[in-house]
C-alpha positions as CSV (number, residue, x, y, z in Angstrom):
1,X,-5.1,11.7,12.3
2,X,-6.8,14.6,10.5
3,X,-6.9,13.3,6.9
4,X,-10.5,14.8,6.5
5,X,-9.2,18.1,7.6
6,X,-6.3,18.0,5.3
7,X,-8.6,17.0,2.4
8,X,-6.7,13.7,1.6
9,X,-9.2,11.3,3.0
10,X,-10.5,8.1,1.5
11,X,-14.1,6.7,1.6
12,X,-13.1,4.5,4.5
13,X,-11.6,7.4,6.5
14,X,-13.2,8.3,9.9
15,X,-13.7,11.7,11.4
16,X,-11.4,12.8,14.2
17,X,-13.0,15.3,16.5
18,X,-11.3,17.2,19.2
19,X,-13.5,18.7,22.0
20,X,-11.7,21.3,24.1
21,X,-13.2,21.7,27.7
22,X,-12.3,23.6,30.8
23,X,-9.6,22.3,33.1
24,X,-12.0,20.9,35.7
25,X,-14.4,19.0,33.3
26,X,-14.3,15.2,33.2
27,X,-13.0,14.3,29.7
28,X,-14.3,10.8,29.9
29,X,-17.8,12.0,30.6
30,X,-17.7,14.4,27.6
31,X,-16.4,11.8,25.2
32,X,-19.1,9.4,26.3
33,X,-21.8,12.0,25.7
34,X,-20.4,12.8,22.2
35,X,-20.4,9.2,21.2
36,X,-24.0,8.7,22.3
37,X,-25.0,11.7,20.1
38,X,-23.3,10.6,16.9
39,X,-25.3,7.6,15.7
40,X,-23.8,4.3,14.5
41,X,-23.3,5.2,10.8
42,X,-20.7,7.9,11.4
43,X,-17.2,6.7,11.8
44,X,-15.9,9.0,14.6
45,X,-12.9,9.2,16.9
46,X,-13.3,11.6,19.8
47,X,-10.5,13.2,21.7
48,X,-11.3,15.4,24.6
49,X,-8.7,17.8,25.7
50,X,-8.6,20.2,28.7
51,X,-7.6,23.8,27.9
52,X,-4.4,23.3,30.0
53,X,-3.3,20.5,27.7
54,X,-3.3,22.6,24.6
55,X,0.2,23.7,25.0
56,X,1.6,20.1,24.9
57,X,3.8,19.6,21.8
58,X,2.1,16.2,21.0
59,X,-1.3,17.8,21.0
60,X,0.0,20.9,19.0
61,X,1.1,18.5,16.2
62,X,-2.2,16.6,16.3
63,X,-4.0,19.9,16.0
64,X,-1.8,21.2,13.2
65,X,-4.4,20.7,10.5
66,X,-7.4,21.1,12.7
67,X,-10.4,23.0,11.5
68,X,-12.7,24.6,14.0
69,X,-16.4,23.5,13.4
70,X,-18.0,25.3,16.4
């Protein structure tokens, strides 16, 4: 995950997007809304994390090469 953020992507690579939401927001609802916005031609994986999950070591490794886009 994150090859586009690292800069070592191939033409077939998808975009991995992490959306961070408040602890009481439904992550499935947010992921569904993002997928509806993207269009079919964009290869996109969406991961929605609640703020309280950001300290998890697995997510910390996943976010190691993350780049903030908004």
